C-alpha positions in Angstrom: -85.0 86.6 -54.0 -82.9 83.4 -54.3 -84.6 80.5 -56.0 -84.5 77.2 -54.2 -82.7 74.3 -55.7 -84.6 71.1 -56.4 -82.9 69.5 -53.4 -83.9 72.4 -51.2 -87.5 72.1 -52.4 -87.5 68.4 -51.7 -86.2 68.9 -48.2 -88.8 71.6 -47.5 -91.6 69.5 -48.7 -90.4 66.4 -46.9 -89.9 68.5 -43.7 -93.4 69.8 -43.9 -94.9 66.3 -44.4 -92.7 64.9 -41.6 -93.5 67.7 -39.2 -97.2 67.5 -39.7 -97.7 63.7 -40.0 -94.6 61.8 -39.0 -92.0 59.7 -40.9 -94.5 57.4 -42.5 -96.0 60.4 -44.4 -92.7 61.0 -46.1 -93.0 58.9 -49.2 -91.2 59.7 -52.4 -94.6 60.0 -54.2 -96.0 62.5 -51.7 -92.8 64.6 -51.6 -92.6 64.6 -55.4 -96.3 65.7 -55.7 -95.6 68.5 -53.2 -92.6 69.7 -55.2 -94.1 69.1 -58.7 -91.6 66.6 -59.9 -91.6 62.9 -60.5 -90.8 60.5 -57.7 -87.8 59.2 -59.6 -86.4 62.8 -59.8 -85.9 62.7 -56.0 -83.4 59.9 -56.4 -81.0 62.2 -58.2 -80.7 64.2 -54.9 -81.3 61.5 -52.3 -80.4 57.9 -53.2 -83.0 56.4 -50.8 -85.9 57.4 -48.6 -83.7 56.5 -45.6 -81.1 59.0 -46.9 -83.8 61.7 -47.1 -85.0 60.9 -43.6 -81.5 60.9 -42.2 -80.9 64.4 -43.8 -84.1 65.6 -42.1 -82.9 64.3 -38.7 -79.4 65.8 -39.3 -81.0 69.1 -40.2 -83.2 68.9 -37.0 -80.1 68.3 -34.8 -78.3 71.2 -36.5 -81.2 73.6 -36.1 -81.5 72.8 -32.4 -77.7 73.0 -31.9 -77.6 76.4 -33.8 -80.3 77.8 -31.4 -78.5 76.5 -28.4 -75.2 78.0 -29.6 -76.9 81.3 -30.1 -78.2 81.2 -26.5 -74.7 80.2 -25.3 -73.4 83.7 -26.2 -76.2 85.4 -24.3 -75.2 84.0 -20.9 -71.6 84.4 -19.8 -72.5 82.7 -16.5 -72.2 79.0 -17.0 -75.0 78.0 -14.7 -77.4 80.4 -16.3 -76.3 79.2 -19.7 -77.1 75.6 -18.8 -80.5 76.6 -17.7 -81.0 78.6 -20.9 -80.3 75.5 -22.9 -83.1 73.6 -21.2 -86.0 75.6 -22.8 -85.2 75.2 -26.5 -85.2 71.4 -26.1 -88.6 71.4 -24.6 -89.9 74.0 -27.1 -88.6 71.8 -30.0 -90.2 68.6 -28.5 -93.6 70.2 -28.2 -93.6 72.2 -31.4 -92.2 69.4 -33.6 -93.1 66.1 -31.9 -92.6 63.9 -35.0 -89.2 65.4 -35.9 -88.2 65.3 -32.2 -89.1 61.6 -31.9 -87.2 60.7 -35.0 -84.2 62.7 -34.1 -84.0 61.8 -30.4 -86.3 58.8 -29.5 -86.8 56.4 -32.4 -84.4 53.4 -32.7 -82.4 53.9 -35.9 -79.4 52.2 -37.3 -77.8 55.6 -38.0 -78.4 57.0 -34.6 -75.5 58.1 -32.5 -74.5 55.8 -29.6 -73.2 56.7 -26.2 -70.4 56.9 -25.3 -68.3 56.5 -28.4 -70.1 58.8 -30.8 -70.6 61.4 -28.2 -67.0 61.3 -26.9 -65.9 61.6 -30.6 -67.9 64.9 -30.8 -70.5 63.6 -33.4 -73.6 65.1 -31.7 -74.0 68.8 -32.4 -76.7 69.2 -29.7 -74.8 67.3 -27.0 -71.6 69.3 -27.8 -73.2 72.6 -26.9 -74.2 71.4 -23.4 -70.9 69.5 -23.0 -68.9 72.7 -23.7 -70.9 74.5 -21.0 -70.3 71.6 -18.6 -66.5 71.5 -19.4 -66.3 75.2 -18.9 -68.2 75.0 -15.6 -65.8 72.3 -14.3 -62.8 74.3 -15.4 -64.1 77.4 -13.6 -64.7 75.3 -10.5 -68.5 76.1 -10.6 -69.4 72.5 -11.2 -68.0 69.4 -9.4 -65.2 67.6 -11.1 -66.5 64.5 -12.8 -66.6 62.9 -16.3 -68.1 65.8 -18.3 -69.6 63.4 -20.9 -71.4 61.5 -18.2 -72.7 64.6 -16.5 -73.9 66.0 -19.9 -75.7 62.7 -20.6 -77.3 62.9 -17.1 -78.6 66.4 -17.8 -79.9 65.3 -21.2 -81.5 62.2 -19.9 -83.3 64.2 -17.2 -84.8 66.6 -19.8 -85.7 63.8 -22.2 -87.2 61.6 -19.6 -89.5 64.4 -18.3 -90.6 65.3 -21.9 -91.3 61.6 -22.7 -93.4 61.3 -19.6 -95.3 64.5 -20.2 -96.0 63.6 -23.8 -97.2 60.1 -22.7 -99.8 61.8 -20.4 -98.0 61.0 -17.2 -98.5 64.5 -15.8 -101.8 66.1 -15.0 -100.2 69.5 -15.6 -101.1 71.8 -18.4 -98.2 73.0 -20.5 -97.4 76.0 -18.3 -97.4 73.9 -15.2 -95.3 71.3 -16.8 -92.8 73.9 -18.0 -92.4 75.2 -14.5 -91.9 71.7 -13.1 -89.5 70.8 -15.9 -87.3 73.9 -15.3 -87.4 73.3 -11.5 -86.4 69.7 -12.0 -83.5 70.5 -14.2 -82.5 73.3 -11.8 -82.4 70.7 -9.0 -80.1 68.5 -11.0 -77.8 71.3 -11.8 -77.8 72.4 -8.2 -76.7 68.9 -7.3 -73.6 69.1 -9.6 -72.5 72.5 -8.4 -69.1 72.6 -6.7 
């Protein structure tokens, strides 16, 4: 069994605190206590608390993107692939609300901005959906349009529904909301079909 490096132990401890209690719970002292090191030792690996939080956000983006990429290979049909990408976003939002909010909803100086950062390919999660949209347009399955704007519209639809659900704006239980969420995104995708 491979032993974890100190940096990996720090990330795991910080991730656990963040996932359970949110960003405010990730203090250098609490992380250090969880790892069994001094708070100052963390600074050898992460120069600031913000750097540690950014790394956690980046890891969250990459984890979601990795799962989406794996699902991409399971669906050669571009429309089915787009629908398959809908579920993991909702799963992640409900299973990891604090990480989800920090990665996708909280105003941060280091957050990617639309359109420049997304058009430059800096969003691993956006890129997975964008690739499917570009492929769908190239195959003539989706209407010709700006693929970045179409991808943003799909993402905004998903994100908006999740935000409303988590804010208690639906009387649905989780299963009912999932069905509504999938149908809503399906309606959007049907509207952009060629």
